[in-house]
N, C-alpha and C positions, 0 to 999 in steps of 0.2 A: 770623636773627641772634641772637635771644634764646636759641634752642636751642643754638647754637654756644657762646655765652658761658657758659651753664650747664654744658655739658659740659666746657669748658676750666677753669672755676672748680672743678668737682668734681675734675678731675685735679690742680689746684693744691693742693687740700686734702689729697688722698691723698699727694702728694709731701711735703707739710709734715708729715704724721703719720708717714710711714715714714722720712723724712730720707734717702731713697735712691731714685734713679730705677729701679734694678734691682728692688727690692722693690715699689715703687709700680706699675711696669709689669706685674709678675706679678699683683698684686692686681686691677688693672684689666683684665687679659686682653689687653694690647696689647704691641707690641714696645717695647724701650727707646728705639730711635731715633724711633719715632712719638710716644712720650710727650715726648721732648726737643723735638721739633718743635712739639708743642702748646704747651708752656710757653714756647718761644722766640717763637712768634707772639703769645701772650698778653702777654708782656713788650713786644713791639713795639707792640701796640695801646695798651697803657697808657703806653708811652714811659718805662719805668723797669724796672730789674732787680728781680726778686722773690726770687731765691735767690742765696746765695753758694755756689759749688761748689768743693770741695776733693777730693782723691783719696780721702778717708776718709768724708766726709759732705756732705750738702746741708742748708743751714739758711736760713730766711727772712731777707731783708734787713729793714731798718727799714720800708721800704715794704711788703714781704711780710707782716711782722707786723701792720701796720696793716690790710692787706687781709684778713688772717686774722681779725682782731677784728671787722671789718665784716660779712663774709659767713658766718663760721662758724655763728652761731646760726640765720641764715636757711636755710642749706643743711641744717642738722640738722632744722629744722621741715619742710622739704620732704621729707626722707627719712622722717620720722615720718608725714607725711600719706600718702605713697605706701604705707607699710606698713599704715596703717589701711584704705586702699582695697583692698589685697590681702586683708586680713582680711574685709572686707565681701563680696568676691567669693566667698570660701570659706565664708561664713556667710550663708545665704539670708535675704533681707529683702524686705518688700513687703506689700501688702494684697490679700487674696483676697475678691472680692465674689461672694456666692452668693445665689441665689433658691431657696427650698425650701418645700414645704408644711409645715404645722404638725406633722404626724405624723412626717415625715422628720426634722425638726429634733430631735424628742423621741427617736426610736428609733435613728437612724443617725448624726447629726452630734454630738449632745451626748456620747454614750459615747466617741467618739474624740477630741474636742477637747482635754480636759485634758492628756493625754499629748503630743499633737501640739504644742500651744502651749508646753508646758514644754520640749520638745526643740528648738523653734525660736523663741526669745524675740523675734526681730526680725521675725517674720511676724505680721500682724494678719488676723483673719477677720471680715468684715462680712456678716451674714446678714439677708436680708429674707424674712419669712414671707409666703407668697403662695400661695393655692390656685389662682390662674389660671395659664395656660401662658405665662409671661413670655417676651418677646422678649429673650433674653439679649444678643444682639448690639446691638440698637437701644437697650436700656436699660443697656448698658455693664456687664453682669455678666461675670465671668470664667467662671462655670459655673452650671448649674442642677441641681436634684435632683428627679426625678419618677419615678413608677412606669414600669416598662417597658411599652411599648405606647402611651404618651402622648407620646413624644419624636419630633420631626420627623426624617425620614430624612436630612436634610442635616447632622445633628449627629453627632458622635462620642460614643458612650455607653459607659460602663463600669459594670458591675454592682457595687453597693456594699452590697446588703442581700438577705436571704432572701425567699422568697415570702411573701405576706401573706394568710393565711386570714381570712375575715370571719366575724362572729358576730352573731346576733340575740339581744338580751338584754333582760330586764325585771326589775324588782324583785319580791321575794316578795309585797309588798303589792299590786302591780299584778295579779299572777296570782291573788291571793285574790279579786279583783273580776272577773277576766276569764279565760276558758278559754285554755289554751295552744294556739297554732296547730299543726296537724299537717302542713299543706301551705302553701307560700308564698302560694297564692291566698287563704287565709283571713286574710292580713294586712290585706286591705281592710276587714275588720270591726274592726280594732284601731286604737287611738290610737298613731300612729307619729311619732317625732321626726325631722323632716327636717333634713338638712344642706344649706344653700344655698351653692353655689360661685359666685364672682364671674363667671366666664366660661362656666360650663356649666349654671347653674340648679341644680335639686335633684340631689344625688348619688343615682344609681340604685341600687335594691335589686335585686341580681342573684343568682340561685341556680343551682346546677348539680347534676344527678343523672343517673347513667348517661350521661355525656358530653353531656347535653342542657341547654341554658341556658334559664332561666326568668326573665323580668323582671316585676316587680310594681310598679305605680304606687300608692304608699301615701299616706296623708293623716293629719293629726293637728292638734292644737291648737298645737304648738310647732314653730317653725322657727328654727334657729340657724346661725351661720357659723363655729363652732369645734367641732371634734370632741371636745375635752375638755369643753365645755359640754354636748354631747349626752350624754356618759357621765354627768355629774352630774345631768342631767334624768332619765335613766333610773333612777339610784339613788334619786332623789326620788319615783319612782313616777308620773312624768308621761306615761309611754308606753314603747313599745319602741324600741330603738336598733339600728342596723345599723353596726357598727364593727369595726376590726381586732381579732381575737381576743386578740392579745398585749396590747392596751391594757386589756382588761377581765379578763384571766386572774386577777389577784390579787383582784379584786372578786368573781369567781365563786367562787374558792377560799374567800373569807371569808364567803360566803353573802349578800353584798349584792346580787348579781345572779344571775339564772338564765338559762342558755342554752337556746334552743329551735331547732328546725329544723337540728340539727347535721348530719343526714344529707344536707341540701341545701346544704351549705356551698360557697360560691364561694371560689376561691383566685386572687389576682391575682399577676402577676409582680412581683418585688421592685424596690426603688429602684435607679436608675442615676444616676450623675453624668454630665452631658452638657455638651459645649462645642463651639464652632465649630471648623472644620478649620484655623484659624490656629494658629500655634505656641503651645504652652502656656508659661506663665511657670514658672520654677523653683519658686516657692512652690506653684503649683497642682499641678505634677507630684508634689511631696512629699506634698501633702494627698491626692491620688488614690491614692498607694501606701499611705497610712495607712488609707484607707477601703475599698480594694479587697476585694471579697467572695470568699471561697473556700469552697465548700460542704463 
């Protein structure tokens, strides 16, 4: 009933504006006879004439003018509201909740976010830094960011970053006191800075040479839970660090750190954005395209 009234009142307004059933019918996309029937039924429901009809024009009666004054502003607000809703539909909005480890935030997400957020001012991005393998469905994340190989098979994963070569580094002061290791096995004789992960324990020191993998269980006086703190501890001469090469390249170039065991370097598969097989939200689809990696 309300829908019928709104439709009929809208027709009444258009006829009032055009002062012609012919022009109003064309504007509404209906036949002139259908429009005349709509107005006649509206007049019957209100039990009063709303228009004076002549051969040249159609003009509101006194009752019609009164109705026009009452409903005109309200109908205009409704039209403006609908226009705003259509604008929202064409302008993506919403919140994207992400779980990512510290290094992924630093190297993959931060570089892309400024331009993305500027392009989509109605999208918000909420990032939780987490080294654990978060249950993104159970914890109500839209997506997670982890290295390839760490993602469950029941997730959809899209690559968003290059491979990650690792590096063993120490400060010049540390190597003044200790000989440089020539093989990974010699690391057991060194003070190594461990990174403890919440769900996996110590981050493993893995090496590869001639397609053969070598794992070394290292020890040292310092254990941290932030990869950036591990780098600072190495710069301070507290021991050797096993970190992504990109993270310490500028420190190596500046002479603050020295890389060893380069020929034994392990390379991990790059970061992927992963999500469940449910339908992606439009904001997440846009972020995925902004992050997608092409070699």
